[in-house]
C-alpha positions in Angstrom: 94.7 50.1 93.4 96.3 51.4 90.3 97.6 54.9 90.2 98.4 57.4 87.3 101.8 56.7 85.8 104.3 59.3 84.6 107.6 58.4 82.8 110.7 60.1 84.0 114.3 60.1 83.3 117.4 60.9 85.4 119.0 64.3 84.8 122.8 64.1 84.5 123.4 67.9 84.4 122.1 70.6 86.9 122.1 74.3 86.6 120.1 77.0 84.6 121.9 76.1 81.3 120.9 72.3 81.2 117.5 73.2 82.6 116.8 75.7 79.8 117.9 73.0 77.2 115.5 70.6 78.8 112.6 73.0 78.5 113.3 73.6 74.8 112.8 69.9 74.3 109.4 70.0 76.0 110.7 68.4 79.2 110.4 69.9 82.8 113.3 69.5 85.3 112.3 68.2 88.7 113.5 66.4 91.7 112.0 63.4 93.6 112.9 62.5 97.4 111.5 60.7 100.3 112.1 58.4 103.2 113.9 55.7 101.4 115.1 57.6 98.3 117.8 60.3 98.4 117.1 63.6 96.4 117.3 62.4 92.8 117.1 64.9 89.9 114.7 63.9 87.2 113.0 65.2 84.0 109.6 64.5 82.5 107.0 65.5 79.9 105.1 68.5 81.5 102.1 67.9 79.4 101.8 64.2 80.5 102.0 65.5 84.2 99.1 67.9 83.7 96.9 65.1 82.1 97.7 62.9 85.0 96.5 65.6 87.5 93.3 66.3 85.6 91.3 64.3 87.9 88.9 65.0 90.8 91.9 64.6 93.2 94.0 67.3 91.5 97.4 67.7 93.4 96.3 65.0 95.8 96.6 62.4 93.0 99.3 59.7 93.8 101.6 59.2 90.8 103.7 56.1 89.8 107.0 57.3 88.6 108.4 54.9 86.0 112.1 55.4 85.5 113.6 54.6 82.1 115.1 51.1 81.6 118.6 52.4 81.3 118.5 53.8 84.8 117.2 50.6 86.5 113.4 50.7 85.3 112.3 51.0 89.0 108.8 52.4 90.0 108.2 54.9 92.8 104.9 56.2 94.3 105.1 59.9 94.8 103.0 63.0 95.0 103.5 66.6 93.9 105.1 68.5 96.9 105.8 71.8 95.3 105.7 73.3 91.8 106.8 76.5 89.9 105.1 78.0 87.0 106.0 80.8 84.6 104.3 84.0 85.5 102.8 84.9 82.1 102.7 81.5 80.2 102.0 79.4 83.3 104.1 76.7 81.9 105.7 74.4 84.3 109.3 75.4 85.3 110.1 72.9 88.1 108.3 70.2 90.1 109.2 68.6 93.5 107.9 65.1 94.2 107.8 63.4 97.5 107.7 59.5 97.7 104.8 57.9 99.5 104.5 54.4 101.2 101.1 52.6 100.2 101.0 51.3 103.8 101.8 54.5 105.6 99.3 57.6 106.2 99.9 60.8 104.2 98.7 64.1 105.2 96.6 66.0 102.4 94.4 69.0 102.4 90.9 68.2 101.0 88.4 70.8 99.8 85.1 71.3 101.6 81.9 71.3 99.6 78.5 72.8 101.1 75.2 71.4 100.3 71.8 72.9 100.6 70.8 76.6 101.3 70.8 77.7 104.8 68.0 79.2 106.6 70.2 82.3 107.4 70.7 83.0 103.7 66.9 83.2 103.3 66.9 86.0 105.9 69.7 87.9 104.0 72.5 86.3 105.8 75.8 85.2 104.2 77.7 81.9 104.3 81.3 82.4 105.4 83.9 79.6 104.6 86.4 79.8 107.3 88.3 76.8 105.8 88.0 75.9 102.2 90.2 73.0 102.8 90.7 70.8 105.9 93.9 68.8 106.5 93.5 64.9 107.1 95.6 61.7 107.3 94.9 58.7 105.3 96.5 55.9 103.3 97.4 56.9 99.6 94.6 54.8 98.2 92.0 56.3 100.5 92.5 60.0 99.9 88.9 61.5 99.5 88.0 63.9 96.7 86.1 66.3 98.8 84.2 66.5 102.2 80.6 67.5 102.0 78.8 69.3 104.7 75.0 70.1 104.8 74.3 73.7 105.8 70.5 73.8 105.2 69.7 73.9 109.0 72.2 76.8 109.9 70.6 80.2 110.9 72.3 83.6 111.4 74.9 83.3 114.0 75.3 79.5 113.7 78.3 77.5 112.6 79.6 74.1 111.9 82.6 72.8 113.7 85.3 70.5 112.4 84.4 67.7 114.7 81.0 67.5 113.0 82.5 66.6 109.5 81.8 63.1 108.4 85.0 61.4 107.6 85.2 58.2 105.4 86.6 55.0 106.8 90.3 55.1 107.3 90.4 58.9 107.1 91.3 61.0 110.1 90.8 64.7 110.7 94.1 66.5 111.4 92.3 69.6 112.7 91.0 70.8 116.2 87.4 69.5 116.5 86.4 72.7 118.0 87.5 74.8 115.1 84.7 76.6 113.0 84.8 75.5 109.4 81.5 77.0 108.0 79.3 79.9 109.5 76.5 82.0 108.5 77.0 85.6 109.4 74.5 88.6 109.5 74.2 90.8 106.3 76.5 93.6 106.0 75.3 97.0 107.4 73.7 99.4 104.9 76.0 102.1 103.5 75.6 105.5 105.2 73.6 108.2 103.4 75.7 111.1 101.9 74.4 113.6 104.3 75.0 111.4 107.2 78.6 110.6 106.0 79.3 114.5 105.7 78.0 115.1 109.2 80.2 112.3 110.6 83.3 112.8 108.5 83.3 116.6 108.5 86.1 118.0 110.5 85.7 121.7 111.7 88.3 124.3 110.9 90.8 124.8 113.6 89.7 127.5 116.0 86.1 127.8 114.7 83.2 127.0 116.9 81.4 123.6 116.2 78.0 123.7 114.9 75.4 124.2 117.8 78.0 126.0 120.0 77.3 129.5 121.3 77.7 132.1 118.6 77.2 129.6 115.8 74.4 130.5 113.4 71.5 128.1 113.3 71.9 125.6 110.6 75.5 126.5 110.1 77.9 123.8 108.8 80.6 122.5 111.1 83.4 125.0 111.1 81.4 127.9 110.0 82.3 131.4 111.6 79.9 132.5 114.3 77.1 135.1 113.3 77.7 138.8 113.9 76.2 140.1 117.2 73.3 142.4 117.1 74.4 145.9 116.7 77.8 145.2 115.5 79.2 147.3 112.7 78.8 145.5 109.2 81.9 144.0 107.9 83.8 145.4 105.1 81.9 144.9 101.8 78.7 144.0 103.5 75.4 146.0 102.5 75.3 149.3 104.0 78.9 149.5 105.1 80.7 152.8 104.2 83.4 152.3 101.7 86.0 154.3 103.7 86.0 156.5 106.9 85.1 160.3 106.8 88.0 162.3 105.7 90.0 159.5 104.6 91.0 159.3 101.0 89.6 156.4 99.0 92.4 153.8 98.8 94.7 155.3 101.4 97.0 152.7 102.8 96.1 151.9 106.4 92.5 153.2 106.3 90.1 150.8 108.0 87.1 150.5 105.9 83.8 150.8 107.7 85.3 152.3 110.9 83.4 155.5 111.9 85.7 158.5 112.6 88.8 156.5 111.6 91.9 158.9 110.9 93.6 158.8 107.7 96.4 156.3 107.6 99.9 157.5 108.8 101.4 156.7 105.4 99.0 159.3 103.7 100.7 162.7 103.7 98.8 165.6 105.2 98.6 168.8 103.2 101.7 171.0 104.3 100.9 174.6 105.5 102.2 177.4 103.3 105.6 178.8 104.4 107.0 175.4 105.5 108.7 174.7 108.7 109.8 178.4 109.0 106.2 179.7 108.8 105.1 177.3 111.6 107.9 178.5 114.0 107.1 182.3 113.3 103.5 181.8 113.7 103.8 179.9 117.1 106.2 182.5 118.4 103.8 185.4 117.5 100.9 183.5 119.0 102.7 183.1 122.2 103.7 186.8 122.5 100.2 187.8 121.9 99.2 185.6 124.9 101.8 187.3 127.1 100.5 190.8 126.5 97.0 189.9 127.3 
């Protein structure tokens, strides 16, 4: 079987500076390593690598790395093990290759493709892909493009296990056969109505009675203050409440509005009697002498 070819050259220098100079020339720095090959720094054309990987296999594509004639002209089969790209331009910055033996199995991750429409979807269910790729082992020449699974018979609550997947000849599944890979789940619950959300999420004010508790007004929202008891004096500012107590000056500090018979505030000065303190003492003494005579 023929594989995609990619010309590479050895890198004589390492570091950020030489790697930057390679990128200005349109080359991408990389490294290739494997069982029979020590870590070897290489450089290659990033555009050609992208073209070689533009197949159905994608990153599972086996490449034939062709070294330049001045470096021995050897050929190595390898696959992309890891790669780094620029965050904005998405240009390749570095690629790691791992060598493969055409006579040894490799482990790859192959995407799952579903076919048909499940019975559960017709009832409003939803297909859940537990695994979008499954690991498997096979020879490099037998790597499958995808694994197809028919879900048309699945109803809500049913699933497909990994052991049911059909593998091609020479391909082994590297996953627990009892592992669920695809399932059909029930439709998501309807969103709560606004009024229900308020009733559930509303938090009563600390110390206030909960709606429906003794003293709470019928229909009061959670956290509302209890209704006034029958016969209780109206609150200040309520219809029918007196603006101030009898005899108290309007606006006198300390006067309790609406309290019948409330005395004027202590801070409000009472009108002083004529004659001052001396008058009060003389008046009291004369009054006491008159009592004694009687």
